[in-house]
C-alpha positions as CSV (number, residue, x, y, z in Angstrom):
1,X,2.8,8.0,-34.0
2,X,4.0,6.4,-37.4
3,X,4.0,2.8,-36.9
4,X,7.0,2.6,-39.8
5,X,9.4,4.4,-38.1
6,X,10.2,4.1,-34.3
7,X,11.3,7.2,-31.9
8,X,14.5,7.1,-29.7
9,X,15.1,9.9,-27.6
10,X,18.4,11.3,-27.7
11,X,20.5,12.6,-24.2
12,X,23.4,14.5,-25.3
13,X,26.2,12.9,-23.3
14,X,28.9,15.6,-21.6
15,X,32.2,14.6,-23.1
16,X,35.3,13.8,-20.7
17,X,33.5,13.5,-17.7
18,X,31.5,9.9,-18.7
19,X,33.4,6.4,-19.5
20,X,34.1,6.0,-22.7
21,X,32.1,2.3,-22.4
22,X,29.4,4.3,-21.2
23,X,29.4,7.3,-23.8
24,X,29.6,4.4,-26.2
25,X,26.6,2.0,-25.5
26,X,24.1,5.1,-24.3
27,X,25.2,6.7,-27.7
28,X,22.7,6.6,-30.9
29,X,22.8,7.8,-34.2
30,X,22.7,11.2,-34.7
31,X,19.3,11.2,-36.7
32,X,16.3,10.7,-34.0
33,X,13.7,8.8,-36.3
34,X,15.4,5.9,-37.9
35,X,13.6,3.4,-40.6
36,X,12.8,0.4,-39.1
37,X,14.3,-1.9,-41.8
38,X,17.1,0.2,-41.1
39,X,17.2,0.0,-37.6
40,X,16.8,-3.6,-37.4
41,X,18.9,-5.1,-40.3
42,X,22.0,-6.1,-37.7
43,X,22.4,-6.6,-34.2
44,X,24.0,-3.2,-33.6
45,X,20.8,-1.5,-34.8
46,X,18.8,-3.8,-32.2
47,X,21.0,-2.5,-29.2
48,X,20.8,0.9,-30.3
49,X,16.8,0.6,-30.4
50,X,17.4,-0.7,-26.7
51,X,19.8,2.2,-26.0
52,X,17.0,4.6,-27.3
53,X,14.3,3.1,-24.2
54,X,17.3,3.7,-21.4
55,X,18.4,7.0,-22.5
56,X,14.8,8.1,-22.3
57,X,14.4,6.4,-18.4
58,X,16.3,9.9,-17.2
59,X,13.3,11.9,-18.5
60,X,11.9,14.3,-15.9
61,X,8.1,12.7,-16.6
62,X,10.1,9.1,-15.3
63,X,12.8,8.7,-13.4
64,X,14.3,12.3,-12.9
65,X,11.1,12.8,-11.5
66,X,7.4,11.4,-11.3
67,X,8.8,7.9,-10.9
68,X,11.9,8.9,-8.6
69,X,12.5,11.8,-6.2
70,X,10.0,13.9,-6.4
71,X,5.9,13.3,-6.8
72,X,6.2,9.8,-4.7
73,X,8.6,11.2,-2.3
74,X,6.6,15.1,-2.1
75,X,3.7,12.1,-1.2
76,X,5.5,10.4,1.5
77,X,6.1,13.7,3.1
78,X,9.7,14.1,3.1
79,X,10.0,17.6,2.0
80,X,8.1,21.4,4.1
81,X,5.7,22.5,1.3
82,X,3.8,24.4,3.4
83,X,5.7,28.0,2.0
84,X,2.6,30.2,0.3
85,X,1.8,28.8,-3.6
86,X,4.4,26.3,-3.1
87,X,4.9,24.1,-6.3
88,X,4.1,20.6,-4.8
89,X,1.9,22.1,-1.5
90,X,-1.5,20.9,-3.3
91,X,0.0,17.6,-4.0
92,X,1.3,16.9,-0.3
93,X,-2.0,17.7,0.6
94,X,-3.6,14.9,-1.9
95,X,-5.4,17.1,-3.8
96,X,-7.1,15.5,-6.7
97,X,-6.4,17.9,-9.5
98,X,-2.6,18.0,-8.4
99,X,-2.2,14.5,-8.1
100,X,-3.7,14.2,-11.5
101,X,-1.5,16.9,-13.2
102,X,2.0,15.3,-11.5
103,X,1.8,12.1,-13.3
104,X,-0.7,12.8,-16.2
105,X,2.5,13.3,-18.7
106,X,4.5,10.2,-17.2
107,X,1.3,8.3,-18.4
108,X,2.6,9.0,-22.1
109,X,5.8,8.9,-21.9
110,X,5.8,5.5,-20.3
111,X,3.8,4.2,-22.9
112,X,5.9,5.6,-25.6
113,X,8.3,3.6,-23.8
114,X,6.6,0.7,-23.8
115,X,5.4,0.9,-27.4
116,X,9.0,1.2,-28.5
117,X,9.7,-2.1,-26.2
118,X,7.0,-3.7,-28.0
119,X,8.6,-3.0,-31.7
120,X,11.9,-4.3,-30.8
121,X,10.0,-7.5,-29.7
122,X,8.3,-7.4,-32.6
123,X,11.5,-7.8,-34.3
124,X,13.5,-9.9,-32.5
125,X,11.1,-12.8,-33.5
126,X,11.9,-12.6,-37.2
127,X,15.6,-11.8,-36.6
128,X,16.1,-14.9,-34.0
129,X,18.8,-17.7,-35.5
130,X,19.5,-15.2,-38.7
131,X,20.5,-11.9,-37.5
132,X,20.7,-12.3,-33.8
133,X,22.4,-15.2,-32.3
134,X,21.1,-16.8,-29.0
135,X,23.2,-15.0,-26.7
136,X,21.7,-11.6,-27.9
137,X,18.3,-12.7,-28.6
138,X,18.4,-13.4,-24.8
139,X,19.1,-10.4,-23.4
140,X,17.5,-7.9,-25.7
141,X,14.4,-9.7,-25.3
142,X,15.0,-10.4,-21.8
143,X,16.1,-6.7,-21.5
144,X,12.5,-5.7,-23.2
145,X,10.0,-7.8,-21.0
146,X,11.6,-6.4,-18.0
147,X,11.3,-3.0,-19.1
148,X,8.0,-3.4,-20.2
149,X,7.1,-4.8,-16.8
150,X,8.7,-2.4,-15.1
151,X,7.2,0.8,-16.7
152,X,3.5,-1.2,-16.0
153,X,4.3,-1.5,-12.8
154,X,5.2,2.2,-12.0
155,X,1.9,2.8,-13.7
156,X,-0.3,0.0,-11.9
157,X,1.3,1.6,-8.6
158,X,0.1,5.0,-9.2
159,X,-3.5,4.2,-11.2
160,X,-4.2,0.7,-9.5
161,X,-5.8,0.2,-6.1
162,X,-4.6,-0.4,-2.7
163,X,-4.6,-4.3,-3.9
164,X,-4.8,-5.6,-0.7
165,X,-8.5,-3.9,-0.4
166,X,-9.7,-3.8,-4.2
167,X,-8.1,-6.4,-6.3
168,X,-10.7,-6.6,-8.5
169,X,-11.1,-2.9,-9.1
170,X,-9.9,-1.2,-12.5
171,X,-6.3,-0.2,-12.8
172,X,-4.2,-0.1,-16.3
173,X,-4.3,-1.2,-19.9
174,X,-1.8,-3.4,-20.5
175,X,-0.3,-2.7,-23.9
176,X,1.7,-5.5,-25.7
177,X,1.7,-4.5,-29.1
178,X,3.6,-2.1,-31.0
179,X,1.2,0.0,-32.6
180,X,-0.8,3.0,-30.8
181,X,-4.5,1.8,-30.0
182,X,-7.0,1.4,-27.5
183,X,-6.3,-1.3,-25.1
184,X,-8.8,-2.2,-22.5
185,X,-8.3,-1.3,-18.5
186,X,-7.6,-4.3,-17.1
187,X,-8.8,-5.5,-13.6
188,X,-5.3,-5.2,-10.7
189,X,-5.5,-8.9,-10.8
190,X,-5.3,-9.2,-14.6
191,X,-2.9,-6.4,-15.1
192,X,-0.5,-8.0,-12.2
193,X,-0.7,-11.2,-13.8
194,X,0.6,-10.0,-17.0
195,X,3.5,-8.2,-14.9
196,X,4.3,-11.0,-13.2
197,X,4.3,-13.1,-16.5
198,X,6.8,-11.0,-18.3
199,X,9.1,-10.6,-15.8
200,X,9.0,-14.9,-15.6
201,X,9.8,-14.8,-18.8
202,X,12.5,-11.8,-18.7
203,X,14.3,-13.8,-16.0
204,X,14.3,-17.2,-17.7
205,X,15.8,-15.9,-21.0
206,X,18.7,-13.3,-19.0
207,X,19.2,-16.7,-16.9
208,X,20.5,-18.5,-19.9
209,X,22.9,-15.4,-21.4
210,X,22.9,-12.5,-18.9
211,X,27.3,-12.3,-18.1
212,X,25.9,-10.7,-14.7
213,X,25.1,-14.2,-13.7
214,X,29.2,-14.7,-13.5
215,X,30.6,-11.7,-14.2
216,X,28.6,-9.3,-12.1
217,X,28.2,-5.9,-12.9
218,X,31.5,-6.4,-15.4
219,X,32.4,-2.2,-15.1
220,X,35.9,-2.9,-17.3
221,X,35.9,-0.4,-20.0
222,X,37.8,-2.0,-22.9
223,X,37.2,0.7,-25.5
224,X,34.4,-1.1,-27.4
225,X,30.9,-0.7,-27.0
226,X,30.8,-3.3,-24.3
227,X,27.1,-4.5,-24.9
228,X,27.5,-7.1,-22.6
229,X,29.3,-4.5,-19.9
230,X,28.0,-2.6,-17.4
231,X,25.0,-4.5,-16.6
232,X,24.2,-2.5,-13.3
233,X,23.0,0.2,-16.0
234,X,20.4,-2.2,-17.8
235,X,17.7,-4.1,-16.5
236,X,20.2,-7.4,-15.6
237,X,19.1,-10.9,-14.4
238,X,19.4,-10.2,-11.1
239,X,17.3,-6.8,-11.2
240,X,14.5,-8.6,-12.6
241,X,14.4,-11.2,-10.2
242,X,14.6,-8.1,-7.5
243,X,11.9,-6.5,-9.6
244,X,9.5,-9.6,-9.3
245,X,10.1,-9.4,-5.6
246,X,8.9,-6.1,-5.4
247,X,6.0,-6.6,-7.5
248,X,5.2,-10.0,-5.1
249,X,5.4,-7.8,-2.1
250,X,3.3,-5.1,-3.2
251,X,1.0,-7.3,-4.1
252,X,0.6,-8.4,-0.4
253,X,-1.5,-12.2,-0.6
254,X,-0.1,-15.0,1.1
255,X,1.4,-16.6,-2.2
256,X,2.8,-13.5,-3.5
257,X,4.1,-13.1,0.2
258,X,5.9,-16.6,0.0
259,X,7.1,-15.4,-3.7
260,X,8.6,-12.4,-2.9
261,X,10.7,-14.0,-0.1
262,X,12.1,-16.7,-2.2
263,X,13.0,-14.2,-4.9
264,X,14.1,-12.0,-2.2
265,X,16.3,-14.9,-0.7
266,X,17.9,-15.6,-4.3
267,X,18.7,-12.3,-5.2
268,X,20.5,-12.1,-1.8
269,X,22.4,-15.3,-2.2
270,X,23.2,-15.2,-5.8
271,X,23.8,-11.7,-6.2
272,X,25.3,-10.5,-3.0
273,X,28.7,-11.0,-4.0
274,X,28.8,-8.8,-7.0
275,X,26.5,-6.5,-5.3
276,X,28.1,-5.6,-2.3
277,X,26.7,-2.9,0.7
278,X,29.1,0.1,0.2
279,X,32.2,0.7,2.4
280,X,32.6,4.2,4.6
281,X,36.1,4.5,2.3
282,X,33.7,4.3,-0.8
283,X,30.8,6.9,0.2
284,X,33.4,9.3,1.9
285,X,35.5,9.1,-1.7
286,X,38.6,7.6,-0.2
287,X,38.7,4.7,-2.4
288,X,37.4,6.6,-5.0
289,X,41.0,9.2,-5.2
290,X,42.5,8.2,-2.1
291,X,41.4,10.5,0.3
292,X,38.0,11.7,1.9
293,X,36.7,14.2,-0.2
294,X,33.4,15.7,-0.5
295,X,33.6,15.7,-3.7
296,X,34.2,12.3,-4.6
297,X,31.9,11.3,-2.3
298,X,29.8,8.4,-3.6
299,X,26.1,9.7,-2.0
300,X,23.9,7.0,-3.7
301,X,25.8,4.1,-1.7
302,X,26.1,2.7,-5.1
303,X,27.6,-0.3,-4.5
304,X,24.7,-2.7,-3.6
305,X,22.3,-0.7,-6.9
306,X,21.1,-3.7,-8.9
307,X,19.8,-1.2,-11.6
308,X,19.8,2.4,-11.9
309,X,19.2,5.0,-14.9
310,X,22.4,7.0,-16.1
311,X,21.7,10.9,-16.3
312,X,24.6,12.8,-17.2
313,X,23.0,15.8,-16.3
314,X,21.5,14.6,-13.1
315,X,22.6,17.7,-11.3
316,X,21.0,20.1,-13.5
317,X,18.0,17.8,-14.4
318,X,17.2,16.9,-10.4
319,X,19.5,18.6,-7.8
320,X,19.0,22.2,-9.1
321,X,15.3,21.8,-10.1
322,X,14.3,20.9,-6.8
323,X,17.1,20.6,-3.7
324,X,19.4,23.3,-4.2
325,X,19.0,26.0,-1.4
326,X,19.6,28.8,-4.0
327,X,15.7,28.4,-5.0
328,X,12.5,30.0,-4.1
329,X,11.0,28.9,-1.3
330,X,8.0,27.9,-3.2
331,X,10.2,25.6,-5.4
332,X,12.5,24.3,-2.5
333,X,12.3,20.5,-1.3
334,X,13.4,20.5,1.6
335,X,13.9,19.4,5.4
336,X,14.2,20.8,9.2
337,X,16.6,20.4,11.5
338,X,14.2,18.3,13.6
339,X,13.2,15.9,10.4
340,X,16.5,14.9,9.3
341,X,17.5,14.1,13.7
342,X,14.5,12.3,13.9
343,X,14.9,10.9,10.5
344,X,18.4,9.8,11.4
345,X,19.2,9.6,15.1
346,X,22.5,7.9,14.8
347,X,25.8,10.3,13.4
348,X,27.3,7.8,11.6
349,X,24.7,6.6,9.5
350,X,26.1,6.8,6.1
351,X,23.2,7.8,4.8
352,X,23.5,11.2,6.0
353,X,26.1,11.7,3.5
354,X,23.1,12.5,1.2
355,X,22.2,15.6,3.3
356,X,23.9,19.0,4.3
357,X,23.4,21.8,6.6
358,X,22.6,25.0,4.9
359,X,20.6,28.0,4.3
360,X,17.8,28.7,2.3
361,X,17.6,32.2,0.3
362,X,15.7,33.7,3.0
363,X,18.3,32.8,5.6
364,X,16.3,29.9,7.0
365,X,18.4,27.0,8.4
366,X,17.5,23.8,6.4
367,X,18.8,20.6,5.7
368,X,19.5,20.4,1.5
369,X,19.6,16.9,-0.3
370,X,22.3,16.8,-1.9
371,X,22.2,13.4,-2.8
372,X,22.0,14.2,-6.7
373,X,24.0,17.4,-6.7
374,X,26.6,17.5,-9.7
375,X,29.8,15.8,-9.3
376,X,32.5,14.7,-11.6
377,X,34.8,11.2,-10.4
378,X,37.2,10.2,-12.9
379,X,36.2,6.8,-13.9
380,X,33.2,6.4,-11.8
381,X,29.8,6.0,-12.9
382,X,27.8,7.0,-9.5
383,X,27.9,10.8,-10.3
384,X,24.9,10.0,-12.6
385,X,23.1,7.1,-11.8
386,X,19.5,7.3,-10.3
387,X,19.0,4.2,-8.5
388,X,15.7,1.9,-9.3
389,X,16.1,-0.9,-7.4
390,X,18.9,-2.1,-5.3
391,X,20.1,-5.2,-3.0
392,X,19.2,-3.3,0.6
393,X,15.3,-3.9,-0.6
394,X,15.5,-7.5,-0.8
395,X,16.5,-7.4,2.9
396,X,14.0,-5.3,3.9
397,X,11.5,-7.4,2.0
398,X,12.9,-10.6,3.5
399,X,12.4,-8.9,7.0
400,X,8.8,-8.0,6.5
401,X,8.1,-11.6,5.2
402,X,9.3,-13.5,8.1
403,X,8.4,-10.8,10.8
404,X,4.5,-11.7,8.8
405,X,5.5,-15.5,10.0
406,X,6.4,-14.5,13.1
407,X,10.2,-15.8,12.4
408,X,12.1,-12.9,14.5
409,X,15.4,-14.3,14.3
410,X,15.1,-14.4,10.4
411,X,13.6,-10.6,10.4
412,X,15.7,-9.3,12.9
413,X,19.0,-10.8,10.8
414,X,17.9,-9.3,7.8
415,X,17.0,-6.1,9.3
416,X,19.8,-5.3,11.1
417,X,22.0,-6.6,8.0
418,X,20.9,-3.7,6.0
419,X,21.3,-1.7,9.3
420,X,24.7,-2.5,10.0
421,X,25.9,-2.1,6.2
422,X,24.6,1.8,6.8
423,X,27.1,1.9,10.0
424,X,23.9,1.7,12.4
425,X,23.4,-0.8,15.5
426,X,21.4,-3.9,15.8
427,X,18.2,-3.6,17.1
428,X,15.9,-6.3,18.7
429,X,12.3,-5.2,19.0
430,X,9.9,-3.3,17.3
431,X,10.1,-4.7,14.1
432,X,8.0,-3.3,12.2
433,X,8.4,-0.1,12.8
434,X,11.8,-0.5,12.4
435,X,11.6,-1.9,9.0
436,X,9.1,1.4,8.2
437,X,12.1,3.2,9.5
438,X,14.7,1.9,7.4
439,X,12.4,2.2,4.4
440,X,12.4,5.9,5.4
441,X,16.0,6.2,5.5
442,X,17.0,4.0,2.7
443,X,15.1,5.0,-0.2
444,X,15.2,9.1,0.2
445,X,15.2,10.7,-2.9
446,X,14.2,6.8,-4.8
447,X,10.6,6.9,-4.7
448,X,10.1,4.1,-3.2
449,X,8.7,5.3,0.8
450,X,5.1,6.0,-0.2
451,X,4.5,2.5,-2.3
452,X,5.4,1.0,1.2
453,X,3.1,3.2,2.7
454,X,0.1,2.6,0.0
455,X,0.3,-1.3,-0.3
456,X,0.3,-1.5,3.6
457,X,-2.7,1.2,3.6
458,X,-1.6,3.3,6.0
459,X,-4.0,5.5,7.6
460,X,-1.9,8.1,8.6
461,X,2.4,9.2,7.3
462,X,4.2,11.0,9.5
463,X,5.4,14.7,8.4
464,X,8.9,13.3,8.2
465,X,10.3,16.9,7.4
466,X,9.6,18.1,10.9
467,X,7.9,15.5,13.4
468,X,7.0,18.3,15.1
469,X,3.8,18.1,12.8
470,X,0.7,16.3,13.3
471,X,0.9,13.1,10.7
472,X,-0.8,13.5,7.5
473,X,-4.6,11.3,7.5
474,X,-4.4,9.8,4.0
475,X,-7.6,7.5,3.2
476,X,-7.6,4.4,0.7
477,X,-8.9,6.7,-1.6
478,X,-6.2,9.2,-1.8
479,X,-3.4,7.0,-2.7
480,X,-5.4,6.2,-5.7
481,X,-4.6,8.6,-9.0
482,X,-7.6,8.8,-11.8
483,X,-6.5,8.4,-15.4
484,X,-5.2,11.0,-17.2
485,X,-7.8,13.5,-18.5
486,X,-6.7,13.1,-22.0
487,X,-6.8,9.1,-21.1
488,X,-10.7,9.3,-20.2
489,X,-11.9,11.9,-22.7
490,X,-9.9,9.8,-25.4
491,X,-12.0,6.5,-24.3
492,X,-15.4,8.3,-24.2
C-alpha cells in the first residue's frame, strides 16, 4: 500500500430510496484515491475519510457476510446445509480448510480498514486545535478508536482461543500504525487489553462531545451533511460502551464479568429512552405508512439498534446471495418448519416477521429468512440497516451476569424485559437455557449466537434448522480459526 495515499472504497448509493442526509454523509468524492495533504486540509476531509471506512464495512467480507449473516450463523447451525456439495456444507461441519477459506478475506479487509482508521488518527493529532475544533476532534478520534477496536475484536473472536480455556494462547496482531508492516501476534490477554484500552479512550472522547448523549439518534434530515446526526449509523458513545460490555462478557473472568454488567446496566439506563424496543406497529409497517403492510415491515426491529452499518444494496448483497428461495439448493440457507416452530414457540413473537413460509426451487416447503429482503420505505433507514450491536444484548448480558451471581430476581427481570418487548410471555425457571434461547431468536442474521457458544465453550450445539436432527459435537479446537495461509507464509 502506498502510504502517501488513503484508499477510500466507494459504494454507489441508490438515488431516491435513501434519505438525503444519509446520501450526504456517506458520499465521498468521485476519485477513490485522494492525496493525504489534500484530504486532511479541512474538517470535511476528515469526515470524508471516516465515512469511507463506514461505507466499506458493508463489504461481503465484513458485515454483509463474514462478520454477520453468513459464516457465524452457518457455524451456529441455523441453516440446513446437507444438500450435496452445498456451498457451506464443509463449514457447517467445522472442517479446517473450509474455516480457513471462510475468513481469509475478512482478515485482509479488516486490517485495511484498521490502517485507514490509523491514518485518520495520525492526522487528528496534527490537526487538533487548528483544523479540528474540540467537538470534531473528539468525535472523529473517538469513532476511529472505536472502529479499530471493533474490527480487531471481530478478528479476535475468530482467530483467538476460547478465552476462558487458554487466555495465554496466541491471538492476533494489534495494528496501531498507519503503514503496512509485520506486527507481532499477541497473546489473547494482550490483544484483549489493547481492545479494551481503545474502547475506554473512545468512550472518554465521545462522552465529551457525542450528541447522542442528549439527542439520541437525531434522525432529522435538515438538508445538510448532518455530520452530527444519524448516530445509530455511526459508532456512537452508547454503542462503544455496549461493545465494551460485549468484549468483557466474551472474556468471561470475574473482573470482566463485573465490568460487563456495569457497562450493560449503564447503557440500559442512559440509552434506553433513545433506543426503545420496537412496537408491533413499527414491525408491521403500521407506524411507517399508516397501515399494516408487508412491504413496509421493520423486520430488523431497528428501534433498539445502537449501531448498524448502512447498505443500500442489502437485498442484493445478502438476501439474494444467501436466502432467496429462487437459489439452487446448493446455495440456499433456509430452515425447516420443524426448526422454525422450535425456534419460535409463541406465534406472537415479533421476530417471526423475519421469516416466511415458502417453497424452494424443488418445491420443498421451507422457512425463508426475509430479514434482509430488499424493500423501500420513504423516509426510513431500516430497509438498509445491518445491525451490529443492539440494546437487547445489554439486557441479556445483564441477565446472564445476575444468573451467575445467583440473583434470580434481577436475572429474570432483565431476560423478561426482552421477551415481553418481543411480545412473548415471561419465564420463571431454567434461566440459562432461556437466555440461550433468546440469543437464538434475537440475533438471527446478525452473527452473535456462534460467539455465545464459543465464549461458553459449548461441547455441542443444536441443529436449529431441524431439531429432529442430533446436536453437532464441537471441540474447543473447532472454535479456533487458523491464520490465513498468506499471513502464515508472509511471516515465515
